[in-house]
N, C-alpha and C positions, 0 to 999 in steps of 0.2 A: 451643419457643414462647416461653419466658421470655426467652431470650437474644435472640430475634428482636425482641421488643417493645422491649427496651432498646437494641438495636443501631439500631433505626429512629429512636430519639430522638437517639442519638449521631450518626447519619448526617445528621439534620436540622440539628443545630448545626454540624457540621463543614462542611457545604455553605453555610450561610447566615450564619455569624458571623465567620469568619476567625480562630477560636481555635486555639491549638495543642492537642495531644492531651490534655495534663494538664487544661487549662481546659475542654475539650470534655467530658471525663468528669465534671468538677466541676459544670458547669452542667446537664448531663443529670440528675445526681442531684438538683440543686437544684430542677429542675422537678417531680420527684416529691414532694420535701419541701414545696414550695409548695402542692401540692394537699392533702397530708396536714394541714398546719397550717391551711389554709383550712377543711377539714372539721371540724377540732377547734376552730375559732373562736379561734385564738391570734394572728391577725393583724388589724391595723387595716384598715378598709375600703379605703383607698387603696393598700394593698400586697397585698391578697388577690385570689384569682381571683373575678371578678364577671361572667364571661361574656366575649364577644368584644370589647366596647368597651374600648379602651385596654389591652388584655391585655398587650401588650409592655411598656408603661410600668409597669404594676403589677408585672409579673414582675421587671423590672430594679430597681425600687425595693425590692422584697423582698430581692433579693440584696445590694444595697448597704447596706441597714439591718442585715440579719441577719448579714452577714459583713463588718462594718466593718473597713476596713484592707486587705482583700484586693483585689488588682487583677489584671485579666486581662492575659495576654501576647498582645494582639491585634495583628494586622497592619493592621487598619483599625477604625474605630469600630464598636462593637457596635450593630447596627440589625436588629431582627427585624420581619418582616412580620406584622401583626395577623391577617390571614386565615389564613395558613399556620400560624402558631403556634396559633391557636384550633382548627384542624382536627386538629393533632397532639394537643392537650390533650384534645379530645373522645374521641379514640381511646384515649388512656391511661386516662382515667376509666372508659371502658367495660371495658378490660382489668382494671383494679383492681376494679371492681364485680363482675365475673364470676369473680374469683379466679384469673385467668390469670397474674398476677404479684403478688408482695407487696413491700412496702417493704423488708423484710429481704433478699429475693432481689435487689432492685435493687443494694443495697450489695455483696453478694457477687459479682455479675456485674461490677460496675464495678471491684472490687478485682482480680478475675482478669484483666481487661483491662489494668489498670495493671501487674500482675505480668508479663504477657506482653510489655508494651511495653518493659520493662527499663530505663526512664529515670527511674524514681521512686526516691526515697530510702526511701519507706514500702513495704517489700516483705517483711515477715515472712510466709512462706507458712503456710497453715493447719496443716500437719503439724509445723512448727517451734513453732507456738503450742501445739499439743497436747502436744508433748514438754516444752516449758518449764513449762507449767502442771502437767503430771504430775509434775515433779520437785519442786515445792513441797510441803512437808509441815509438820506441826504445826498449831497454832491460828493461823489467818490472821486477824488483826484488821484490818489495813489494808495495802494494797499500793502501793508506789511504782513508777511506770513512767516513768523518765526517757528522753529521746531519742525522736524522732518515730516510728521504726519500732516502738517498744514499745507503741503504742496497740492493736495487735491482741491483745496479752496482756491489756490492761486490758478490752477488749471481752469476751473469753472469760470472764475472772474476774468482770466486772460482771454478765454474764448468769447467773452462779452466785450472785449476791447479795453478792459481796465489794465492799468499799469501795476504790476505786482512785483514785489521784492521779497526774495526768499532767503532765509538763513537756516540751514539744515545742520544736523548734529554730527554727521560723519561722512567719510568718503563713500561708503556703500550707498547711503541714502542719496548723496550727490549724484552718483552714477546712475542710479535707478531713476531719479527724477529727470535727469538730463535726457536719458533715452526716451522717457515718456513724452517729454515736451517736443523732442525732435520728431518722433513718429506722429504726433498730433499736429505737427507744423505750427506750434504755438510760438508766436513772436512777440507777445505782449508782456513778457517778464523782462525786467531790466537787470536783475542781479540774481545769481544762484551761487551762494557762498556756503562752504562747509565750515561751521564753527558753532560752538555752544553759545546761544544768545545771552544766557545768564552770566556765564563766567568770562566769556571773551567776545563781546559784541563787536561786530566789524562794520556795520552800516553807520559810519561816522562822517561828519563834515566839520567845517571850521568852528562851528558853535558847539560841538559835542555830538551827542546822539542825534542822528538824522530824524526829522519829524515826518510822520506820514498822517494823512487825514484819517485813515481807518486801519484797524488791525483785526485780523481774524486768525484764530489759531486753535490747534488741538495739541496742547503740551503733553509730554509724557507723564503718566501717572506714577505716584509713589516714589518720586525722586527726592533724595536728600542731598544737600550741598554742604561742603566743608564750612566751618565757622568763618574762615577768613574771606569767603566770597562776599558776605554782607559787610564785614568790618573794613575791608580794604578796597571797596569799590570806588574807583576814581570818578564815577559819574554821580555819586550820591543817590543811588536809586533805592536803597534799602534802609528806611528809618527804623523798621522793626527788627528785633533780634529773633530770627526764626531759621531753623534748619530745614523746615518743611518746604518742599519744592513749590507748592502752589503760591505761597506768599511772594517768593522771589520771582517766579514766572510772571505773576500778575503785576508786580511792581515794575518789572522790566517793560512789559507791554504798555503800561500807563506812562512810563517815562519816554516812550518812543512814539506816542500817538497824540495827535492834537484834537481829535474829535471823538470817534466812536470805536469801541472795542467789543468784539463778539468772540467769546472763548468758551471752553468746556472744562469742567472740573468734576472730580469724583465726589459722590455724596458725602463721604467722610469729612472732607474739608469744610463743608457747610455747617456741620454740627459740632466740630471741634472748637474748644474755647481755650486752648493753650495760649500763653501770654502773647506771643508774636502774632498768632492768627486772630485773636480777639482784638488786639490793637489795630490790626489792618482793617478789620470789619468796622470797628468804631470810626476809624478815619474815613472810610468809604461812605458810611451813613452820614457822618457829620458834614462832609463836603458835598453830599448829594451826588456822588459820582456813580454809585450803583443804581441802575434804573430797573433791572428786571432779573429774575431768577426763574428758569424753566426746568422743571424736573422731567426727565426722559425715562423710558423703560430700561430695565436691566437687559443684559445679554445682547446689546447692540453690536458687540465685537466678539469675534470668535476666540480671542486669546484672553479674555477676561469677562466675568459676569457682572463686574462692577457697574452699577447704574451711574450715568453721568447727568450733569445739569449744564444748561447753557447760561452763561452770565453775560449781561450787556451793561457795559459802562459807557457813559456819555459825558464829555466835557463841555458840550455846547450849552447845556442848561442844567441847573441844579434840580435834582429830583426832590420833590416834597414828600414823596412816598416811594416805596419799592413795589413793583408789580410782581406778584408770585403766580406762576402758572403751573398747575399739576397736569402734565401730559404723560404720566407714567402708566395710566390705566390701559385696559384691554382695547379701548377704542383706538389707541395709537400704536397697536401692535399687529403685525402680520407675521405669522410663523414661516420660517424658511430654514428647514433643517434644524440644527442646534441653535441657530441664531434668531433673535427677534429683529425684524425689519421695521423701522420707524414708519408708521402709516399716518395718513391724513395730515400731512405736513402743512398744507395750505391753511388748515384750521388753526394750527399752532401759531403760524405767522399772523393770521388775522386777529387772533387773541392778543398778540403782542402789540400790533399796530392799532388796537382798539376799534377794529372794523366790525361793529355790532350788526350792521346791516347784512353782513355775510351770513350771520346766524339766524337773524330774523327771517331771512328769505327761506331758510330751510327749517323754520320753526324750532330753532335752537336744538339741533340733534344731540341726544345723550346729555342734555343739560350742560352743554359746553361752557356757557356763560358763567356757570357756577364754579368753573375750574380756574378762574382768574380773579385774584383779589389784590387790592392795593393796601399795603400795610404801612402805617405811619412809623416814623423813627421811634416813637414811644412804645409801640407794640413790639418792635424788634428788640429794643432795650429790655422790655419786660421778659422776652424770651431769651435773654442773655446772649443776644446776637447769633442765635441759631438761625441759619438762613435756609433750612430745609423747607420747601414749599408746603409740605404736609403739615407744618406748624401753623400755617395761615389759611390754606385752602382746605376747608373742613368738609368731611363727608356728611351725608344726611344723618347718619347715626351720631356723629360728633356734634352736629348742630342740636339734635335732640338731647344729647347729654348736657350741652351748655344751657339749654332751656330748663332742663331738670334742676341743674345746680343753681341757676338764677332764681328759680321759683321755690327753692328750699333753703332753710337756714343751714349754713355750712361753716366749717372751721378748718384751718390749715392743720395738716397732720402733725407738723412740728409743735403746734400749740397744745396737743393732747398727749403726745408720746415722745419718748426719747428714741432717736434713730442711731443705731450702732452699726458701723461698718466693720465686720470681722477682718482681722489682719492675719497674715501668714505666720504660723508658729514653726520655727526651725526645729526639726526632729533631731535631737542630740543623743548620740549613742550612750553617753554616761548620764543622761537625764534621769532624775529621781521622781519628778512630778509627772503624773500620767494624765493625759487628756484624750478625749475621743471626738474626732472630727466627723460630723455628719454632712453629707453632700446630697446632690440631686438624686444619686442612685439609691439613697435611703428613704426617699420620699414616696409614700404609697399613693393610691388613687384618691384618697380623701384628705390629703394634706397632713398626714402623720409621719413622723420619723420612726422608722422600724429597722430592725437588724442591728448589727454591730458597726459602730463607727471606726474610722481609721485611727489606730493608736499613735499618739504623738507624745514623746517624752522630752522634757526640757528642764533645764536649771536656770538658764539666763533669761528666759522670757515667761516666767511664771506669772508675773503681774499682768502682762499683756493678755495672756490666755484667760486669766481669771476675770478680766473685764468683759469677756465675751461668752461666758458660760451661759447656757440656756436656762431660762426660768419658766415656771408655769405661766401660762397665758401670754407668752411671747408669740408674736406673729412675725413670720419671716417672708419677705418678698424677694423673689429671684430677680437680681439686678443685672445679670450677665448671662447671655446665651438664651436660655428658655424663659425670657422675660414674661412676666404675667403669672407664673406659677406662684402659689401661696401656701405656706405651711402654718400650722397652728399647734403650739405645744400645750396640750391639755395635761399631759403627763411627761415629765422629763425622761428621755429614753435611756439615760445612763448617768451615773455620777460623773461630774466634770465633762459633760457633753457640750460641744461647741459647734457652730455651723461653719461651713466652708466659706471662702470669699465670694462665692456666687450669690450669697444672700445679704440682705440688709435686715437687721433685727429691729422690729418695731415694738417697743415696750410701752404700753399705755400707762400713763400716770393717772391713777384714780383720784389723786388729790386735785388734779387740774380739770378733770372732766368726768361726767357721769357715763360716758360712752363705754359700754361693755366690750371687752376684747372679742367675744364671740360674735357680736353684731358687726364689728369692724371687719372681722375675718370673712363673714358671710357676704358683706357688701363688696369686698375686694374680689370675691369669687363671682359676683353677679355680672350680668352683661355690662352694666354701667361702670362698675369698678374695673372690669377687664379692659373696657374701652379707654378708660383714663390711663391705665398702665401702658396700654399699647400706644397711645398718642404721645407718651413721654419717651418712648424707646428711640434711640439713635444708633447709628453705626450701620455698616454694610456687611462685612465679613462676620463680625460678632456684634449682635445688638446689645445695647446697654441702657440702663436707666440711671441718670445722675442723681446723686444724693440731694442736690439742691432742688431738683424737680420733685423728688419724693417729699421733701419737707414742705414744699409749697402746694402739694396736692390737697384739693378741697374735699373734705369729708362731710356728708350730711349729718346733722345732729339728729340722732334717732329718737323717736318717741319710745315710751315704755312699752307700748303695744308692739312696735316694730322690733324692739330688742327681744321681747318674749317670742315673737315669731321666728327670729333668727336662731334663738336657742332651741326651739322646737325643730326647726329644719336641721340643725346640726345633729340633734339627738336621733332624728329619723334617718339621716344619712349614715350615722354610725351603726344604727340598728340594722339597716339594709346591708351594709358592708359586712357585718358579722354574720348575717344570714347567708350572704353570698359565699363567705369563707367556709361556712359549715357545709353548704351545698357542694362546693368544689372538693372538700375533703371526702364527702360521701361518694362523689363520682370517682375519685381516685381509689377508694376502698372497693367499690363495685368492680372497677376495671381490673384490679389486681387480685380479686378474690378467686380462689381456685374452685370453680363450679363444676368441673368435669367429674371429680370423684363423688 
């Protein structure tokens, strides 16, 4: 019933006003607020609801005065019919008087519609708000909520009586948030300002950036800032040279917070090691400011499938280690349409606060205590400051792999082989040297390159191309996209054949090691080898394996018996593959044979 009442208002404005969906949801809420403020006698006579006469004019005047600077994205001038609007208002008033819907419920229904729409920047779902607020601890004197999507945290904390200060990105967000707060009768926010917190911070006092005891935020993802933002900052917030939004956003929050920060970042930021990002992470670990990283499931938002992670910084005490929690698994997911809803939030919060009693009481459901690991600075440095929890919170299979490697003699891949990263060769129309590029599409089911490669002709890059020509016994590991796939060059597919940039060439140096290429290839195909490759993969949209990780990969030193078994397995695979090919050809012949005559 509640949804139907609000939907009827949305439907009215959608049909009669020419507004897009964002503005339709906004003006639908504004109609309820208009009635609320009229009843509370907070409006002048010429902008309040006074009955059917000039009702459209009064309503439009209320919007333009109350939300000064906000403009509709209309396809035609906003013109409402007095009679139709009055009939709608009378129905709404009746529903409000009978308690069929409340102003608070109007806001929540509108928010869910905006969430489902997937085109809004303001989209922190309720369960993410519950988690973020639950991670805040200590004496909360005042809370800073920069960036538009953070207003949901401020709402939740404001309803608990906390003083919250908001800094949102644009006029539309300002108007949307203001209407939400007014309908919820929220009085505990002290500032609601429209400005970009990174480029133009406005919460300033005589000593510079105003300090808040706590900050909680959901910054926008994938933002890049101009170079001069960092270099010309009058507050000295940005010691690193980085164009990536996360570093600047985090540095801004650190500069304006005296105690604790709870924020959310995309997974890509945690694995990237570009100069500015790596320097930032080094500084956070060195100073002991980063206390926890919590991996969350993907698809928590309707407008992106990017998995996010909660970061907790704390200035009150230096962290001797970083707590990594992997809450990305099925235990923390509840399906809701196309979106995943974060589930079992209280367990994540208990893991962060170290409340082991909460799990002992339930006999540690799903092995949840195994999902939280404290990693020392030395371990993080060893992982090249990769902060993905999956690097530290190991699955049962990964633990078995570590035991296997610990109990066997191993050697780094770089100590037995040359690793070559193919480079792009520009195809030149007047090129005289001809090369053939083989990619993933040329890879068959048993790791052989087949078919014809892409022809590339060049004059200017002959030397580069010759450095990556395939040789017999080369092993190729896919390092981008379909990571984990492996190829073996037992016979070069063509003269001047070279792999695409999706591969890394692994060329075993027989002068350095007795390891046979066929044994290494079979190991990389095995469950242990595949798990090693999988554990090195980073990235969200496109998964990748870094060259440094491949070089450091530990390879078992195979015995003569194991090498012979690997060779026999490879020969058996090739034999079966050839038999399968012959069977497939025979099936084709039988299907195409004319048996009627």
